[in-house]
KELUMNU-298207 format. One line per 5 residues: number of its first residue (from 1); their letters; for each residue x, y, z of C-alpha. Coordinates in pm, whole numbers, plus 50000, padded with zeros to 5 digits. Each point is the difference from the previous one (the first is absolute). Layout:
N
NUM> A> X,Y,Z; ...
END
This chain:
358
1> XXXXX> 51543,49123,47718; 50113,50344,50129; 49863,50047,50351; 50002,50293,50243; 50013,49845,50347
6> XXXXX> 49884,50214,50292; 50218,49901,50293; 49960,50112,50361; 50279,49832,50194; 49757,49742,50137
11> XXXXX> 50006,49626,49943; 49687,49990,49782; 50133,50221,49721; 50343,49832,50028; 49852,49655,49940
16> XXXXX> 49783,50140,49720; 50321,50126,49840; 50171,49663,50058; 49722,49819,49815; 50012,50245,49708
21> XXXXX> 50376,49948,49965; 49953,49623,50010; 49747,50033,49718; 50256,50184,49788; 49842,50347,49987
26> XXXXX> 50192,50323,49941; 49939,50185,50327; 50066,50357,50111; 49943,50076,50367; 49823,50313,50122
31> XXXXX> 49974,50133,50354; 49740,50276,50046; 50125,50253,50251; 49754,50203,50205; 50137,50244,50257
36> XXXXX> 49842,50076,50336; 49762,50291,50058; 50263,50151,50231; 50355,50113,49933; 50138,49698,50183
41> XXXXX> 50191,49726,49823; 49825,49670,49938; 50225,49733,50153; 49768,49715,49902; 50012,50107,49634
46> XXXXX> 50381,50006,50007; 49999,49646,50142; 49759,49888,49729; 50210,50157,49725; 50316,49835,50130
51> XXXXX> 49821,49664,49996; 49881,50065,49644; 50358,50076,49895; 50118,49672,50153; 49733,49807,49810
56> XXXXX> 50070,50183,49674; 50370,49926,50036; 49925,49636,50079; 49823,49957,49665; 50211,50247,49802
61> XXXXX> 49697,50214,49915; 49958,50375,49966; 49822,50182,50283; 49834,50337,49948; 49890,50205,50299
66> XXXXX> 49715,50224,49886; 49818,50268,50198; 49625,50049,50010; 50010,50205,50319; 49791,50298,49891
71> XXXXX> 49750,49784,49815; 49948,49783,50307; 49940,50285,50243; 49790,50205,49757; 49776,49708,49908
76> XXXXX> 49995,49704,50238; 50052,50176,50332; 49793,50301,49901; 49717,49753,49927; 50057,49842,50344
81> XXXXX> 49996,50334,50184; 49696,50123,49806; 49812,49680,50089; 50095,50020,50368; 49888,50365,50020
86> XXXXX> 49659,49887,49872; 49974,49734,50270; 50065,49718,49754; 50244,49710,50022; 50243,50008,49704
91> XXXXX> 50206,49717,49858; 50330,50152,49881; 50138,49658,49896; 49728,49956,49738; 50052,50349,49860
96> XXXXX> 50379,49963,50011; 49984,49697,49772; 49762,50172,49760; 50166,50341,49986; 50369,49946,50080
101> XXXXX> 50128,49647,49935; 49781,49936,49697; 49915,50360,49916; 50286,50247,49993; 50264,49725,49991
106> XXXXX> 49838,49840,49695; 49965,50333,49821; 50367,50094,50050; 50191,49671,50003; 49792,49684,49994
111> XXXXX> 49845,50056,49657; 50344,49956,49840; 50000,49632,50103; 49794,49702,49890; 49873,49951,50354
116> XXXXX> 50028,50143,50351; 50046,49741,50274; 49941,50029,50374; 50015,49782,50310; 49624,50020,50061
121> XXXXX> 49813,49687,50101; 49754,50004,49711; 49966,49842,49658; 49826,50045,49666; 49790,49772,49783
126> XXXXX> 49847,50014,49655; 49620,49987,50006; 49770,49827,49753; 49968,50339,49828; 50376,50009,49938
131> XXXXX> 50055,50288,50242; 50247,50014,50289; 49856,49986,50353; 50156,50062,50340; 50001,49669,50188
136> XXXXX> 50069,49913,50362; 50313,49832,50135; 49988,49648,50153; 50118,50134,50337; 49687,50169,50145
141> XXXXX> 50194,50157,50287; 50237,50179,49761; 49760,50064,49709; 50025,50367,49899; 49737,50030,49730
146> XXXXX> 49801,50234,50226; 50289,50249,49979; 49983,49981,49619; 49624,50046,49971; 50014,50351,49847
151> XXXXX> 50254,49942,49722; 49871,50015,49642; 50012,49750,49715; 50302,50155,49829; 50196,49986,50325
156> XXXXX> 49897,49640,50069; 50085,49887,49647; 50357,50126,50041; 50059,49835,50339; 50168,49675,50104
161> XXXXX> 49983,49840,50344; 50286,49745,50007; 49921,49869,50351; 49623,50017,49966; 49969,49623,49965
166> XXXXX> 50188,49897,50317; 49942,50043,50375; 50220,50208,50231; 50179,49701,50154; 50111,49895,49652
171> XXXXX> 50130,50353,49936; 50208,49978,50317; 50125,49655,49901; 50109,50118,49655; 50172,50303,50152
176> XXXXX> 50193,49784,50247; 50092,49745,49734; 50122,50277,49768; 50191,50154,50294; 49841,50340,49943
181> XXXXX> 50130,50264,50244; 49648,50083,50118; 49873,49640,50027; 49914,50045,50368; 49933,50372,50003
186> XXXXX> 49676,50093,50172; 49708,50108,49782; 49952,50375,49984; 49709,50150,50190; 49809,50324,49962
191> XXXXX> 49819,50187,49729; 50148,49984,49652; 50307,50224,49996; 49934,50139,50348; 50184,49696,50130
196> XXXXX> 50106,50046,50361; 49833,50338,50042; 49738,50002,50275; 49671,50076,49824; 49860,50199,50294
201> XXXXX> 50317,50211,50012; 49956,50067,49628; 49637,50109,50054; 50101,50219,50293; 50263,50181,49790
206> XXXXX> 49750,50079,49727; 49667,50033,50182; 50104,50091,50355; 49804,49908,50312; 49664,50110,50136
211> XXXXX> 49848,49860,50319; 49653,49851,49980; 49775,49770,50203; 49971,49623,49976; 49632,49915,50056
216> XXXXX> 49833,49666,50070; 49740,49990,49723; 49735,49809,50196; 49999,50228,50306; 50150,50331,49890
221> XXXXX> 50250,49970,50286; 50340,50163,49950; 50273,49738,50049; 50309,50199,49915; 50164,50231,49748
226> XXXXX> 50176,49958,49666; 50244,50223,49812; 49803,50033,49678; 49747,49787,49813; 50254,49956,49718
231> XXXXX> 50209,49769,50218; 49715,49746,50022; 49824,49764,49760; 49672,49812,50012; 50055,49658,50157
236> XXXXX> 50313,50109,50188; 50054,49835,50339; 50357,50078,50106; 50144,50339,50085; 49688,50154,50158
241> XXXXX> 50146,50014,50351; 49674,49889,50164; 49962,49759,50290; 49730,49737,50043; 50004,49899,49636
246> XXXXX> 50027,49881,49739; 49862,50312,49833; 49948,50038,49625; 49966,50318,49797; 49657,49978,49836
251> XXXXX> 49932,50357,49884; 50170,50336,49951; 49851,50351,50004; 50262,50197,49810; 49812,50332,50031
256> XXXXX> 50015,49991,50381; 50315,49785,50027; 49824,49721,50192; 50094,49631,50004; 49727,49751,50093
261> XXXXX> 50088,49658,50137; 49816,49685,50099; 50119,49744,50254; 50046,49623,49995; 50137,49748,49755
266> XXXXX> 49658,49922,49856; 49849,50346,49983; 49755,50009,49711; 50095,50362,49933; 50330,49899,49838
271> XXXXX> 49841,49760,49751; 49798,50036,49683; 49895,49798,49695; 49909,50271,49747; 50292,50179,49837
276> XXXXX> 49940,50280,49752; 50263,50065,49731; 50058,50285,49759; 50268,50078,49740; 50001,49636,49893
281> XXXXX> 50309,49906,49802; 50023,49685,49788; 50359,49900,49921; 49938,49811,49677; 49629,50051,49933
286> XXXXX> 49664,49993,50174; 49940,49623,50023; 49621,50053,49996; 49986,50273,49733; 49807,50231,50231
291> XXXXX> 49732,49738,50074; 50109,49927,50355; 49706,49886,50212; 50059,49780,50304; 50314,49847,49847
296> XXXXX> 50188,49756,50228; 50349,50127,50079; 50275,49988,50260; 50138,50326,50136; 50244,50160,50242
301> XXXXX> 49965,50333,50180; 50353,49991,50147; 50326,49812,49946; 49927,49654,50139; 50043,49636,49889
306> XXXXX> 49625,49953,50020; 49755,50042,49712; 49644,50080,50110; 49705,49856,49800; 49741,50254,49889
311> XXXXX> 49785,50121,49713; 50057,50314,49792; 49727,50220,49852; 50028,50312,49788; 49766,50256,50156
316> XXXXX> 50067,50298,49769; 50240,50112,49728; 50303,50010,50230; 49877,49837,50320; 50001,49638,50111
321> XXXXX> 49885,49813,50308; 50182,49708,50160; 49773,49782,50214; 50229,49788,50212; 49901,49648,50103
326> XXXXX> 50132,50071,50349; 50078,50288,50231; 50297,50214,49894; 50205,50182,50263; 50118,50360,49967
331> XXXXX> 49842,50114,49673; 50189,50325,49944; 49891,50259,49739; 50293,50089,49775; 50140,49648,50000
336> XXXXX> 49961,49776,49696; 49764,49710,49951; 50196,49761,49779; 49791,49775,49776; 50093,49639,49909
341> XXXXX> 49820,49730,49808; 49807,49740,50201; 50301,49766,49999; 50245,50262,50128; 50219,49954,49693
346> XXXXX> 49956,50326,49808; 50020,50351,50145; 49757,50201,49789; 50060,50340,50156; 49881,50218,50287
351> XXXXX> 49774,50278,50117; 50031,50262,50273; 49796,49926,50313; 49754,50281,50078; 49771,49883,50279
356> XXX> 49842,49692,50155; 49680,49895,50171; 49961,49739,50270
END
């Protein structure tokens, strides 16, 4: 099988490649290059590319370095900045997978191959209806199906996840056994292709700073100042610069540039059980054919190993309501509510969080 393998320089994609080679596939490696939003050179990208060249040479495989710089900044990061300006909490990683890795890349290069493979911790399965479904990985800590929850059926059908059936410690073991040059390289951190860029520095460059008050929501007392509501998200605890905490961001007034906080680890203000969704997206198909009323599900509202039990109800044409079985911390409008079956095996899709009630 002819396979386009997206490689990053990290151990996950390297072991995914190793397994494909062992299985006898005809593999071409691709590294997607995204430049910084400044004129500075990207040292981390150069390190990644050099690692990719070492791995390509090790297996005697072709490596193509392709650029999707303009597409990334015009789509993914413009979405992120637009969301932040509106007081919402974006998820660039989800949109990067949908629009860049499996969007523009597929349209220009990936479609020429039988499959596109990645180092994501995810898998696929064939349902009773004969359709392909996005399925979770056995390692709950590393499972990345939530980052894939906006891709479409055509994208999913063309994807392979060679390490989706093994845990991270097995990936490291295979890498060490195969003597891969990045066997013990640290996992990359940061947002999608932003990598080592400080996210607040990025926001400051594009949105600037504007002083505003930090108010205790219960008393109306001013506790301090912030540099702009766009630097803060609902549920945030660190980086507020307040004493006598912990303090959590529980509300934002974007018109007046006010951040409201509530104190204490168990403050009820930071929790909710009702999560409203809009712009629902089903990856393969709507599993309930529009007749969704109090359906048992599991869900996530952030990247975490934990699935939360709940029910899902369709409240209008494009609106759904998650009723969580327990309190959920930091429900942030703009983030995604990712929907799984009641066993946590299939990722059905996701909706955009709009509001919540306690």
